[in-house]
N, CA, C and O atoms as a GROMACS GRO file, in nm:
protein
  584
    1MET      N    1   3.502  -1.324  -2.535
    1MET     CA    2   3.472  -1.309  -2.468
    1MET      C    3   3.327  -1.229  -2.437
    1MET      O    4   3.245  -1.246  -2.347
    2GLY      N    5   3.328  -1.109  -2.580
    2GLY     CA    6   3.163  -1.073  -2.583
    2GLY      C    7   3.060  -1.102  -2.616
    2GLY      O    8   2.946  -1.057  -2.614
    3GLN      N    9   3.167  -1.273  -2.680
    3GLN     CA   10   2.960  -1.355  -2.701
    3GLN      C   11   2.944  -1.402  -2.563
    3GLN      O   12   2.838  -1.393  -2.502
    4SER      N   13   3.064  -1.456  -2.511
    4SER     CA   14   2.961  -1.508  -2.373
    4SER      C   15   2.866  -1.441  -2.255
    4SER      O   16   2.781  -1.492  -2.182
    5ILE      N   17   2.924  -1.281  -2.268
    5ILE     CA   18   2.850  -1.206  -2.187
    5ILE      C   19   2.725  -1.194  -2.249
    5ILE      O   20   2.632  -1.171  -2.170
    6THR      N   21   2.690  -1.204  -2.394
    6THR     CA   22   2.523  -1.180  -2.479
    6THR      C   23   2.507  -1.329  -2.440
    6THR      O   24   2.386  -1.347  -2.434
    7TRP      N   25   2.550  -1.407  -2.419
    7TRP     CA   26   2.486  -1.577  -2.375
    7TRP      C   27   2.480  -1.560  -2.268
    7TRP      O   28   2.365  -1.595  -2.241
    8THR      N   29   2.542  -1.519  -2.152
    8THR     CA   30   2.448  -1.508  -2.026
    8THR      C   31   2.351  -1.382  -2.032
    8THR      O   32   2.297  -1.385  -1.921
    9SER      N   33   2.323  -1.320  -2.071
    9SER     CA   34   2.266  -1.193  -2.037
    9SER      C   35   2.105  -1.284  -2.140
    9SER      O   36   1.996  -1.290  -2.083
   10ARG      N   37   2.123  -1.350  -2.301
   10ARG     CA   38   1.991  -1.420  -2.302
   10ARG      C   39   2.003  -1.504  -2.218
   10ARG      O   40   1.914  -1.581  -2.253
   11ILE      N   41   2.054  -1.554  -2.119
   11ILE     CA   42   1.994  -1.702  -2.059
   11ILE      C   43   1.911  -1.644  -1.913
   11ILE      O   44   1.824  -1.711  -1.857
   12LEU      N   45   1.966  -1.482  -1.857
   12LEU     CA   46   1.927  -1.473  -1.743
   12LEU      C   47   1.794  -1.408  -1.784
   12LEU      O   48   1.695  -1.407  -1.711
   13ARG      N   49   1.803  -1.348  -1.922
   13ARG     CA   50   1.645  -1.293  -1.989
   13ARG      C   51   1.583  -1.429  -1.949
   13ARG      O   52   1.540  -1.472  -1.842
   14SER      N   53   1.589  -1.467  -2.040
   14SER     CA   54   1.480  -1.641  -2.044
   14SER      C   55   1.443  -1.643  -1.901
   14SER      O   56   1.348  -1.597  -1.838
   15LEU      N   57   1.560  -1.720  -1.867
   15LEU     CA   58   1.513  -1.734  -1.714
   15LEU      C   59   1.420  -1.641  -1.593
   15LEU      O   60   1.340  -1.682  -1.510
   16PHE      N   61   1.464  -1.510  -1.619
   16PHE     CA   62   1.347  -1.426  -1.559
   16PHE      C   63   1.203  -1.393  -1.623
   16PHE      O   64   1.106  -1.364  -1.552
   17ALA      N   65   1.196  -1.400  -1.753
   17ALA     CA   66   1.059  -1.440  -1.826
   17ALA      C   67   0.991  -1.568  -1.752
   17ALA      O   68   0.912  -1.562  -1.658
   18ALA      N   69   1.030  -1.659  -1.800
   18ALA     CA   70   1.022  -1.786  -1.715
   18ALA      C   71   0.966  -1.756  -1.561
   18ALA      O   72   0.862  -1.802  -1.513
   19VAL      N   73   1.042  -1.685  -1.510
   19VAL     CA   74   1.010  -1.663  -1.340
   19VAL      C   75   0.890  -1.636  -1.289
   19VAL      O   76   0.819  -1.679  -1.199
   20LEU      N   77   0.887  -1.495  -1.428
   20LEU     CA   78   0.818  -1.386  -1.413
   20LEU      C   79   0.648  -1.474  -1.424
   20LEU      O   80   0.554  -1.436  -1.354
   21VAL      N   81   0.635  -1.617  -1.543
   21VAL     CA   82   0.532  -1.622  -1.671
   21VAL      C   83   0.500  -1.696  -1.519
   21VAL      O   84   0.382  -1.684  -1.485
   22ALA      N   85   0.572  -1.756  -1.438
   22ALA     CA   86   0.562  -1.872  -1.304
   22ALA      C   87   0.474  -1.814  -1.209
   22ALA      O   88   0.390  -1.881  -1.150
   23VAL      N   89   0.495  -1.666  -1.188
   23VAL     CA   90   0.469  -1.588  -1.054
   23VAL      C   91   0.281  -1.557  -1.084
   23VAL      O   92   0.187  -1.558  -1.004
   24VAL      N   93   0.288  -1.527  -1.265
   24VAL     CA   94   0.202  -1.486  -1.261
   24VAL      C   95   0.109  -1.583  -1.276
   24VAL      O   96   0.023  -1.590  -1.188
   25THR      N   97   0.105  -1.661  -1.366
   25THR     CA   98  -0.002  -1.811  -1.312
   25THR      C   99  -0.037  -1.818  -1.192
   25THR      O  100  -0.148  -1.797  -1.143
   26ASN      N  101   0.105  -1.864  -1.120
   26ASN     CA  102   0.063  -1.888  -1.003
   26ASN      C  103  -0.063  -1.802  -0.932
   26ASN      O  104  -0.177  -1.836  -0.902
   27GLY      N  105   0.001  -1.687  -0.922
   27GLY     CA  106  -0.110  -1.550  -0.885
   27GLY      C  107  -0.249  -1.559  -0.902
   27GLY      O  108  -0.319  -1.558  -0.801
   28CYS      N  109  -0.312  -1.568  -1.038
   28CYS     CA  110  -0.424  -1.621  -1.123
   28CYS      C  111  -0.489  -1.698  -1.069
   28CYS      O  112  -0.611  -1.682  -1.065
   29ALA      N  113  -0.410  -1.836  -0.995
   29ALA     CA  114  -0.468  -1.930  -0.989
   29ALA      C  115  -0.528  -1.906  -0.860
   29ALA      O  116  -0.632  -1.970  -0.840
   30GLY      N  117  -0.476  -1.809  -0.743
   30GLY     CA  118  -0.584  -1.784  -0.664
   30GLY      C  119  -0.688  -1.677  -0.636
   30GLY      O  120  -0.751  -1.636  -0.538
   31ALA      N  121  -0.679  -1.654  -0.747
   31ALA     CA  122  -0.818  -1.588  -0.810
   31ALA      C  123  -0.966  -1.591  -0.707
   31ALA      O  124  -1.006  -1.694  -0.654
   32ALA      N  125  -1.002  -1.520  -0.699
   32ALA     CA  126  -1.196  -1.563  -0.650
   32ALA      C  127  -1.260  -1.469  -0.614
   32ALA      O  128  -1.222  -1.378  -0.540
   33GLU      N  129  -1.384  -1.485  -0.673
   33GLU     CA  130  -1.497  -1.370  -0.693
   33GLU      C  131  -1.571  -1.415  -0.554
   33GLU      O  132  -1.567  -1.532  -0.517
   34TYR      N  133  -1.638  -1.312  -0.479
   34TYR     CA  134  -1.731  -1.332  -0.402
   34TYR      C  135  -1.816  -1.277  -0.362
   34TYR      O  136  -1.784  -1.158  -0.364
   35SER      N  137  -1.925  -1.289  -0.317
   35SER     CA  138  -2.050  -1.209  -0.246
   35SER      C  139  -2.064  -1.234  -0.071
   35SER      O  140  -2.074  -1.336  -0.002
   36VAL      N  141  -2.061  -1.119  -0.045
   36VAL     CA  142  -2.128  -1.110   0.103
   36VAL      C  143  -2.252  -1.052   0.157
   36VAL      O  144  -2.291  -0.936   0.146
   37ALA      N  145  -2.313  -1.157   0.221
   37ALA     CA  146  -2.484  -1.103   0.282
   37ALA      C  147  -2.442  -1.029   0.394
   37ALA      O  148  -2.340  -1.045   0.460
   38TYR      N  149  -2.517  -0.958   0.405
   38TYR     CA  150  -2.518  -0.898   0.576
   38TYR      C  151  -2.605  -0.887   0.698
   38TYR      O  152  -2.699  -0.960   0.665
   39ALA      N  153  -2.621  -0.862   0.765
   39ALA     CA  154  -2.718  -0.843   0.882
   39ALA      C  155  -2.625  -0.786   0.946
   39ALA      O  156  -2.508  -0.823   0.947
   40LEU      N  157  -2.706  -0.620   1.045
   40LEU     CA  158  -2.609  -0.588   1.155
   40LEU      C  159  -2.681  -0.526   1.225
   40LEU      O  160  -2.733  -0.431   1.167
   41GLU      N  161  -2.712  -0.540   1.334
   41GLU     CA  162  -2.792  -0.537   1.462
   41GLU      C  163  -2.730  -0.414   1.548
   41GLU      O  164  -2.622  -0.428   1.606
   42VAL      N  165  -2.799  -0.303   1.552
   42VAL     CA  166  -2.748  -0.187   1.624
   42VAL      C  167  -2.930  -0.104   1.739
   42VAL      O  168  -3.038  -0.056   1.706
   43ASN      N  169  -2.873  -0.128   1.849
   43ASN     CA  170  -2.981  -0.013   1.922
   43ASN      C  171  -3.139  -0.084   1.891
   43ASN      O  172  -3.242  -0.019   1.909
   44GLY      N  173  -3.138  -0.258   1.832
   44GLY     CA  174  -3.291  -0.176   1.832
   44GLY      C  175  -3.339  -0.182   1.639
   44GLY      O  176  -3.455  -0.186   1.598
   45LYS      N  177  -3.221  -0.180   1.558
   45LYS     CA  178  -3.238  -0.186   1.463
   45LYS      C  179  -3.174  -0.275   1.381
   45LYS      O  180  -3.053  -0.282   1.401
   46THR      N  181  -3.229  -0.362   1.274
   46THR     CA  182  -3.130  -0.389   1.198
   46THR      C  183  -3.107  -0.375   1.041
   46THR      O  184  -3.212  -0.378   0.976
   47GLU      N  185  -3.000  -0.361   0.973
   47GLU     CA  186  -2.995  -0.379   0.867
   47GLU      C  187  -2.935  -0.430   0.809
   47GLU      O  188  -2.817  -0.447   0.839
   48THR      N  189  -3.020  -0.505   0.632
   48THR     CA  190  -2.889  -0.594   0.580
   48THR      C  191  -2.838  -0.585   0.440
   48THR      O  192  -2.814  -0.472   0.396
   49GLY      N  193  -2.823  -0.662   0.383
   49GLY     CA  194  -2.750  -0.565   0.279
   49GLY      C  195  -2.682  -0.720   0.173
   49GLY      O  196  -2.683  -0.837   0.210
   50LYS      N  197  -2.638  -0.675   0.060
   50LYS     CA  198  -2.545  -0.784   0.031
   50LYS      C  199  -2.535  -0.765  -0.114
   50LYS      O  200  -2.635  -0.751  -0.184
   51ILE      N  201  -2.357  -0.764  -0.184
   51ILE     CA  202  -2.263  -0.712  -0.265
   51ILE      C  203  -2.242  -0.824  -0.281
   51ILE      O  204  -2.204  -0.916  -0.208
   52GLU      N  205  -2.298  -0.803  -0.495
   52GLU     CA  206  -2.211  -0.951  -0.600
   52GLU      C  207  -2.125  -0.941  -0.625
   52GLU      O  208  -2.068  -1.050  -0.629
   53ASN      N  209  -2.034  -0.818  -0.667
   53ASN     CA  210  -1.956  -0.850  -0.706
   53ASN      C  211  -1.815  -0.772  -0.644
   53ASN      O  212  -1.784  -0.655  -0.666
   54CYS      N  213  -1.735  -0.876  -0.556
   54CYS     CA  214  -1.641  -0.886  -0.444
   54CYS      C  215  -1.537  -0.985  -0.542
   54CYS      O  216  -1.570  -1.080  -0.612
   55ASN      N  217  -1.403  -0.928  -0.522
   55ASN     CA  218  -1.344  -1.052  -0.604
   55ASN      C  219  -1.187  -0.986  -0.470
   55ASN      O  220  -1.169  -0.905  -0.379
   56SER      N  221  -1.109  -1.099  -0.556
   56SER     CA  222  -0.989  -1.067  -0.543
   56SER      C  223  -0.851  -1.004  -0.522
   56SER      O  224  -0.756  -1.023  -0.447
   57VAL      N  225  -0.885  -0.917  -0.627
   57VAL     CA  226  -0.834  -0.787  -0.650
   57VAL      C  227  -0.865  -0.682  -0.531
   57VAL      O  228  -0.786  -0.644  -0.445
   58ASP      N  229  -0.985  -0.649  -0.546
   58ASP     CA  230  -0.977  -0.484  -0.484
   58ASP      C  231  -1.087  -0.517  -0.343
   58ASP      O  232  -1.164  -0.612  -0.340
   59THR      N  233  -1.074  -0.430  -0.249
   59THR     CA  234  -1.134  -0.397  -0.147
   59THR      C  235  -1.269  -0.399  -0.156
   59THR      O  236  -1.296  -0.312  -0.239
   60CYS      N  237  -1.406  -0.468  -0.101
   60CYS     CA  238  -1.525  -0.458  -0.091
   60CYS      C  239  -1.543  -0.421   0.046
   60CYS      O  240  -1.500  -0.464   0.153
   61ARG      N  241  -1.642  -0.300   0.001
   61ARG     CA  242  -1.711  -0.192   0.125
   61ARG      C  243  -1.781  -0.186   0.110
   61ARG      O  244  -1.833  -0.174  -0.001
   62ILE      N  245  -1.848  -0.193   0.244
   62ILE     CA  246  -1.979  -0.239   0.338
   62ILE      C  247  -2.061  -0.062   0.388
   62ILE      O  248  -2.084  -0.063   0.509
   63LYS      N  249  -2.086   0.017   0.349
   63LYS     CA  250  -2.073   0.125   0.405
   63LYS      C  251  -2.256   0.106   0.456
   63LYS      O  252  -2.344   0.092   0.371
   64PHE      N  253  -2.283   0.109   0.591
   64PHE     CA  254  -2.362   0.095   0.720
   64PHE      C  255  -2.440   0.250   0.680
   64PHE      O  256  -2.381   0.347   0.631
   65ARG      N  257  -2.602   0.242   0.718
   65ARG     CA  258  -2.663   0.349   0.741
   65ARG      C  259  -2.698   0.279   0.881
   65ARG      O  260  -2.637   0.358   0.953
   66THR      N  261  -2.732   0.223   0.935
   66THR     CA  262  -2.822   0.209   1.071
   66THR      C  263  -2.681   0.287   1.201
   66THR      O  264  -2.709   0.348   1.304
   67MET      N  265  -2.555   0.262   1.155
   67MET     CA  266  -2.444   0.380   1.210
   67MET      C  267  -2.358   0.384   1.120
   67MET      O  268  -2.348   0.325   1.012
   68ASP      N  269  -2.250   0.516   1.215
   68ASP     CA  270  -2.193   0.588   1.114
   68ASP      C  271  -2.077   0.466   1.105
   68ASP      O  272  -1.974   0.476   1.172
   69ALA      N  273  -2.103   0.351   1.019
   69ALA     CA  274  -1.929   0.307   1.002
   69ALA      C  275  -1.959   0.266   0.893
   69ALA      O  276  -2.066   0.274   0.832
   70THR      N  277  -1.822   0.201   0.855
   70THR     CA  278  -1.796   0.171   0.710
   70THR      C  279  -1.668   0.015   0.718
   70THR      O  280  -1.548   0.003   0.744
   71ALA      N  281  -1.774  -0.071   0.680
   71ALA     CA  282  -1.639  -0.214   0.685
   71ALA      C  283  -1.581  -0.234   0.540
   71ALA      O  284  -1.644  -0.237   0.434
   72ASP      N  285  -1.454  -0.246   0.559
   72ASP     CA  286  -1.371  -0.287   0.417
   72ASP      C  287  -1.365  -0.452   0.477
   72ASP      O  288  -1.378  -0.488   0.594
   73LEU      N  289  -1.335  -0.547   0.338
   73LEU     CA  290  -1.325  -0.713   0.294
   73LEU      C  291  -1.270  -0.686   0.217
   73LEU      O  292  -1.310  -0.602   0.136
   74THR      N  293  -1.115  -0.765   0.204
   74THR     CA  294  -0.967  -0.830   0.136
   74THR      C  295  -0.980  -0.951   0.151
   74THR      O  296  -1.000  -1.005   0.260
   75TYR      N  297  -0.967  -1.014   0.029
   75TYR     CA  298  -0.983  -1.136   0.059
   75TYR      C  299  -0.852  -1.150  -0.049
   75TYR      O  300  -0.833  -1.119  -0.167
   76PHE      N  301  -0.750  -1.232   0.092
   76PHE     CA  302  -0.690  -1.321   0.020
   76PHE      C  303  -0.613  -1.447  -0.014
   76PHE      O  304  -0.645  -1.525   0.077
   77SER      N  305  -0.535  -1.505  -0.090
   77SER     CA  306  -0.577  -1.621  -0.115
   77SER      C  307  -0.364  -1.694  -0.177
   77SER      O  308  -0.294  -1.651  -0.268
   78ASN      N  309  -0.345  -1.766  -0.112
   78ASN     CA  310  -0.230  -1.851  -0.164
   78ASN      C  311  -0.221  -1.906  -0.256
   78ASN      O  312  -0.321  -1.968  -0.292
   79ALA      N  313  -0.089  -1.911  -0.350
   79ALA     CA  314  -0.112  -2.089  -0.472
   79ALA      C  315  -0.171  -2.188  -0.443
   79ALA      O  316  -0.204  -2.274  -0.524
   80SER      N  317  -0.199  -2.191  -0.289
   80SER     CA  318  -0.268  -2.373  -0.300
   80SER      C  319  -0.363  -2.288  -0.316
   80SER      O  320  -0.316  -2.258  -0.426
   81GLY      N  321  -0.481  -2.200  -0.306
   81GLY     CA  322  -0.615  -2.171  -0.302
   81GLY      C  323  -0.673  -2.181  -0.170
   81GLY      O  324  -0.786  -2.222  -0.143
   82ALA      N  325  -0.572  -2.134  -0.082
   82ALA     CA  326  -0.667  -2.160   0.083
   82ALA      C  327  -0.653  -2.048   0.050
   82ALA      O  328  -0.571  -2.018  -0.036
   83GLY      N  329  -0.749  -1.935   0.125
   83GLY     CA  330  -0.718  -1.828   0.196
   83GLY      C  331  -0.820  -1.779   0.323
   83GLY      O  332  -0.863  -1.834   0.424
   84GLU      N  333  -0.831  -1.673   0.272
   84GLU     CA  334  -0.886  -1.552   0.428
   84GLU      C  335  -0.970  -1.413   0.376
   84GLU      O  336  -0.958  -1.346   0.273
   85VAL      N  337  -1.032  -1.403   0.457
   85VAL     CA  338  -1.070  -1.229   0.465
   85VAL      C  339  -1.026  -1.152   0.525
   85VAL      O  340  -0.960  -1.197   0.618
   86LEU      N  341  -1.031  -1.025   0.517
   86LEU     CA  342  -0.964  -0.974   0.694
   86LEU      C  343  -1.062  -0.865   0.655
   86LEU      O  344  -1.040  -0.800   0.553
   87LEU      N  345  -1.182  -0.839   0.740
   87LEU     CA  346  -1.264  -0.758   0.786
   87LEU      C  347  -1.255  -0.655   0.894
   87LEU      O  348  -1.270  -0.658   1.016
   88SER      N  349  -1.219  -0.538   0.782
   88SER     CA  350  -1.214  -0.419   0.951
   88SER      C  351  -1.315  -0.294   0.941
   88SER      O  352  -1.366  -0.254   0.836
   89ILE      N  353  -1.328  -0.257   1.029
   89ILE     CA  354  -1.455  -0.162   1.026
   89ILE      C  355  -1.431  -0.066   1.104
   89ILE      O  356  -1.396  -0.096   1.219
   90TRP      N  357  -1.440   0.056   1.071
   90TRP     CA  358  -1.416   0.163   1.084
   90TRP      C  359  -1.545   0.268   1.044
   90TRP      O  360  -1.623   0.286   0.951
   91GLY      N  361  -1.512   0.332   1.196
   91GLY     CA  362  -1.612   0.467   1.229
   91GLY      C  363  -1.566   0.659   1.265
   91GLY      O  364  -1.479   0.730   1.214
   92ASP      N  365  -1.668   0.687   1.370
   92ASP     CA  366  -1.617   0.785   1.469
   92ASP      C  367  -1.477   0.694   1.514
   92ASP      O  368  -1.411   0.594   1.484
   93SER      N  369  -1.489   0.851   1.641
   93SER     CA  370  -1.333   0.796   1.681
   93SER      C  371  -1.336   0.650   1.787
   93SER      O  372  -1.235   0.589   1.822
   94ALA      N  373  -1.491   0.610   1.829
   94ALA     CA  374  -1.517   0.576   1.969
   94ALA      C  375  -1.515   0.433   1.878
   94ALA      O  376  -1.468   0.334   1.935
   95CYS      N  377  -1.558   0.418   1.757
   95CYS     CA  378  -1.584   0.294   1.722
   95CYS      C  379  -1.497   0.261   1.572
   95CYS      O  380  -1.480   0.343   1.481
   96CYS      N  381  -1.451   0.123   1.575
   96CYS     CA  382  -1.523  -0.016   1.629
   96CYS      C  383  -1.380  -0.100   1.589
   96CYS      O  384  -1.284  -0.095   1.513
   97TYR      N  385  -1.435  -0.171   1.688
   97TYR     CA  386  -1.319  -0.307   1.711
   97TYR      C  387  -1.437  -0.424   1.735
   97TYR      O  388  -1.560  -0.424   1.728
   98PHE      N  389  -1.343  -0.517   1.766
   98PHE     CA  390  -1.421  -0.642   1.765
   98PHE      C  391  -1.318  -0.696   1.872
   98PHE      O  392  -1.225  -0.625   1.912
   99ARG      N  393  -1.336  -0.818   1.914
   99ARG     CA  394  -1.291  -0.866   2.057
   99ARG      C  395  -1.140  -0.834   2.120
   99ARG      O  396  -1.032  -0.809   2.068
  100ASP      N  397  -1.181  -0.846   2.241
  100ASP     CA  398  -0.980  -0.763   2.262
  100ASP      C  399  -0.964  -0.631   2.197
  100ASP      O  400  -0.844  -0.603   2.202
  101GLY      N  401  -1.031  -0.535   2.139
  101GLY     CA  402  -1.038  -0.410   2.119
  101GLY      C  403  -0.909  -0.373   1.971
  101GLY      O  404  -0.837  -0.273   1.963
  102ASN      N  405  -0.916  -0.500   1.862
  102ASN     CA  406  -0.896  -0.514   1.760
  102ASN      C  407  -0.950  -0.489   1.651
  102ASN      O  408  -1.064  -0.519   1.616
  103TYR      N  409  -0.820  -0.399   1.557
  103TYR     CA  410  -0.917  -0.377   1.440
  103TYR      C  411  -1.021  -0.392   1.302
  103TYR      O  412  -1.109  -0.355   1.226
  104SER      N  413  -0.918  -0.484   1.351
  104SER     CA  414  -0.959  -0.606   1.247
  104SER      C  415  -0.954  -0.779   1.269
  104SER      O  416  -0.862  -0.822   1.339
  105THR      N  417  -1.048  -0.870   1.211
  105THR     CA  418  -1.032  -0.980   1.240
  105THR      C  419  -1.030  -1.081   1.109
  105THR      O  420  -1.032  -1.012   1.006
  106SER      N  421  -1.026  -1.190   1.087
  106SER     CA  422  -0.981  -1.282   1.011
  106SER      C  423  -1.107  -1.403   0.943
  106SER      O  424  -1.111  -1.499   1.019
  107LEU      N  425  -1.174  -1.415   0.863
  107LEU     CA  426  -1.277  -1.506   0.843
  107LEU      C  427  -1.222  -1.611   0.771
  107LEU      O  428  -1.150  -1.585   0.675
  108ASP      N  429  -1.239  -1.699   0.795
  108ASP     CA  430  -1.276  -1.804   0.695
  108ASP      C  431  -1.340  -1.844   0.582
  108ASP      O  432  -1.394  -1.949   0.613
  109PRO      N  433  -1.371  -1.812   0.432
  109PRO     CA  434  -1.422  -1.816   0.340
  109PRO      C  435  -1.490  -1.905   0.348
  109PRO      O  436  -1.610  -1.887   0.326
  110ASN      N  437  -1.436  -2.048   0.386
  110ASN     CA  438  -1.520  -2.178   0.346
  110ASN      C  439  -1.596  -2.191   0.468
  110ASN      O  440  -1.625  -2.308   0.494
  111LYS      N  441  -1.647  -2.083   0.570
  111LYS     CA  442  -1.690  -2.092   0.684
  111LYS      C  443  -1.850  -1.985   0.648
  111LYS      O  444  -1.852  -1.866   0.682
  112ARG      N  445  -1.954  -2.042   0.586
  112ARG     CA  446  -2.057  -1.953   0.563
  112ARG      C  447  -2.120  -1.863   0.622
  112ARG      O  448  -2.157  -1.768   0.552
  113LEU      N  449  -2.157  -1.862   0.780
  113LEU     CA  450  -2.183  -1.758   0.828
  113LEU      C  451  -2.102  -1.705   0.991
  113LEU      O  452  -2.112  -1.753   1.104
  114HIS      N  453  -2.001  -1.554   0.924
  114HIS     CA  454  -1.982  -1.553   1.068
  114HIS      C  455  -2.048  -1.457   1.178
  114HIS      O  456  -2.110  -1.366   1.124
  115THR      N  457  -2.050  -1.454   1.289
  115THR     CA  458  -2.136  -1.356   1.413
  115THR      C  459  -1.979  -1.285   1.418
  115THR      O  460  -1.873  -1.329   1.373
  116LEU      N  461  -2.006  -1.158   1.492
  116LEU     CA  462  -1.886  -1.074   1.539
  116LEU      C  463  -2.012  -0.939   1.561
  116LEU      O  464  -2.096  -0.868   1.507
  117THR      N  465  -1.916  -0.989   1.735
  117THR     CA  466  -1.937  -0.848   1.802
  117THR      C  467  -1.884  -0.728   1.798
  117THR      O  468  -1.764  -0.734   1.771
  118ILE      N  469  -1.934  -0.594   1.819
  118ILE     CA  470  -1.900  -0.485   1.742
  118ILE      C  471  -1.862  -0.403   1.870
  118ILE      O  472  -1.950  -0.422   1.955
  119TYR      N  473  -1.769  -0.320   1.914
  119TYR     CA  474  -1.741  -0.249   2.009
  119TYR      C  475  -1.759  -0.117   2.002
  119TYR      O  476  -1.797  -0.076   1.892
  120ALA      N  477  -1.745  -0.039   2.086
  120ALA     CA  478  -1.709   0.082   2.079
  120ALA      C  479  -1.573   0.144   2.218
  120ALA      O  480  -1.567   0.091   2.329
  121GLY      N  481  -1.536   0.190   2.202
  121GLY     CA  482  -1.438   0.277   2.294
  121GLY      C  483  -1.295   0.244   2.267
  121GLY      O  484  -1.298   0.242   2.144
  122HIS      N  485  -1.158   0.212   2.305
  122HIS     CA  486  -1.061   0.255   2.200
  122HIS      C  487  -0.994   0.051   2.185
  122HIS      O  488  -1.057  -0.048   2.224
  123ALA      N  489  -0.889   0.053   2.135
  123ALA     CA  490  -0.770  -0.008   2.039
  123ALA      C  491  -0.720  -0.056   2.160
  123ALA      O  492  -0.734   0.047   2.226
  124ARG      N  493  -0.646  -0.182   2.278
  124ARG     CA  494  -0.601  -0.226   2.285
  124ARG      C  495  -0.407  -0.190   2.275
  124ARG      O  496  -0.336  -0.198   2.175
  125ARG      N  497  -0.366  -0.151   2.421
  125ARG     CA  498  -0.220  -0.090   2.386
  125ARG      C  499  -0.160  -0.183   2.488
  125ARG      O  500  -0.186  -0.199   2.607
  126GLY      N  501  -0.073  -0.238   2.410
  126GLY     CA  502   0.010  -0.320   2.476
  126GLY      C  503  -0.043  -0.464   2.560
  126GLY      O  504  -0.112  -0.559   2.525
  127ASN      N  505   0.014  -0.434   2.665
  127ASN     CA  506  -0.056  -0.595   2.790
  127ASN      C  507  -0.198  -0.489   2.783
  127ASN      O  508  -0.253  -0.550   2.692
  128GLU      N  509  -0.259  -0.417   2.804
  128GLU     CA  510  -0.377  -0.389   2.908
  128GLU      C  511  -0.514  -0.462   2.855
  128GLU      O  512  -0.520  -0.537   2.758
  129VAL      N  513  -0.631  -0.420   2.948
  129VAL     CA  514  -0.690  -0.515   2.953
  129VAL      C  515  -0.789  -0.434   2.932
  129VAL      O  516  -0.818  -0.337   3.002
  130VAL      N  517  -0.878  -0.498   2.772
  130VAL     CA  518  -0.977  -0.344   2.724
  130VAL      C  519  -1.128  -0.432   2.771
  130VAL      O  520  -1.137  -0.554   2.784
  131ASN      N  521  -1.230  -0.339   2.789
  131ASN     CA  522  -1.359  -0.338   2.841
  131ASN      C  523  -1.398  -0.230   2.760
  131ASN      O  524  -1.383  -0.109   2.782
  132ASN      N  525  -1.454  -0.293   2.654
  132ASN     CA  526  -1.516  -0.168   2.613
  132ASN      C  527  -1.659  -0.206   2.585
  132ASN      O  528  -1.719  -0.293   2.649
  133GLN      N  529  -1.715  -0.131   2.477
  133GLN     CA  530  -1.856  -0.142   2.525
  133GLN      C  531  -1.954  -0.230   2.373
  133GLN      O  532  -1.902  -0.229   2.262
  134LYS      N  533  -2.067  -0.287   2.393
  134LYS     CA  534  -2.090  -0.337   2.294
  134LYS      C  535  -2.207  -0.233   2.203
  134LYS      O  536  -2.282  -0.149   2.252
  135LEU      N  537  -2.197  -0.257   2.111
  135LEU     CA  538  -2.256  -0.221   1.975
  135LEU      C  539  -2.366  -0.216   1.909
  135LEU      O  540  -2.462  -0.145   1.879
  136GLY      N  541  -2.295  -0.367   1.891
  136GLY     CA  542  -2.430  -0.452   1.806
  136GLY      C  543  -2.333  -0.590   1.752
  136GLY      O  544  -2.214  -0.614   1.772
  137VAL      N  545  -2.405  -0.644   1.698
  137VAL     CA  546  -2.366  -0.796   1.619
  137VAL      C  547  -2.375  -0.795   1.443
  137VAL      O  548  -2.479  -0.752   1.392
  138LEU      N  549  -2.280  -0.836   1.371
  138LEU     CA  550  -2.282  -0.809   1.356
  138LEU      C  551  -2.292  -0.976   1.200
  138LEU      O  552  -2.220  -1.070   1.232
  139TYR      N  553  -2.355  -0.992   1.086
  139TYR     CA  554  -2.347  -1.116   1.102
  139TYR      C  555  -2.342  -1.106   0.936
  139TYR      O  556  -2.427  -1.065   0.856
  140ILE      N  557  -2.179  -1.174   0.911
  140ILE     CA  558  -2.117  -1.183   0.757
  140ILE      C  559  -2.205  -1.337   0.719
  140ILE      O  560  -2.203  -1.431   0.798
  141SER      N  561  -2.269  -1.341   0.604
  141SER     CA  562  -2.189  -1.470   0.495
  141SER      C  563  -2.163  -1.427   0.356
  141SER      O  564  -2.204  -1.351   0.268
  142LEU      N  565  -2.036  -1.555   0.392
  142LEU     CA  566  -1.896  -1.532   0.272
  142LEU      C  567  -1.985  -1.638   0.130
  142LEU      O  568  -2.067  -1.721   0.168
  143ALA      N  569  -1.974  -1.632   0.061
  143ALA     CA  570  -1.994  -1.698  -0.105
  143ALA      C  571  -1.911  -1.752  -0.182
  143ALA      O  572  -1.973  -1.817  -0.265
  144VAL      N  573  -1.746  -1.763  -0.206
  144VAL     CA  574  -1.645  -1.807  -0.283
  144VAL      C  575  -1.684  -1.876  -0.446
  144VAL      O  576  -1.752  -1.975  -0.476
  145SER      N  577  -1.626  -1.797  -0.515
  145SER     CA  578  -1.656  -1.919  -0.618
  145SER      C  579  -1.498  -1.886  -0.705
  145SER      O  580  -1.460  -1.771  -0.726
  146ARG      N  581  -1.424  -2.001  -0.745
  146ARG     CA  582  -1.292  -1.955  -0.826
  146ARG      C  583  -1.328  -1.922  -1.006
  146ARG      O  584  -1.238  -1.886  -1.082
   0.00000   0.00000   0.00000
């Protein structure tokens, strides 16, 4: 009886190790590095920049000088390699929102240029109609390499 328990625990450990290797290997298959070029137009001023060292492990951050706001880009991918970049932007209490009062928006990393209007106001609550004030336009260009 004691030998069958030992044998069973060895099989379970081997199975666990095989599953762990498969998960880690698949997770690395979706790893990506990307660069972000951006232009922000606010109140007649334009700010441009580029960040070269973004990756799918860390959040990539842009601190804008033209307005008191910060943008975070987070790359997500699945085992098949399909991905998306979640962009959120935040600043003072009235800033910053995207269409329909959303805090964040999803970007397709395969699309080279994204044009996003940034609004001040408040987030949508429930079913309310949000009529926020336009602050400016953010242009984002992504270049992904795997």
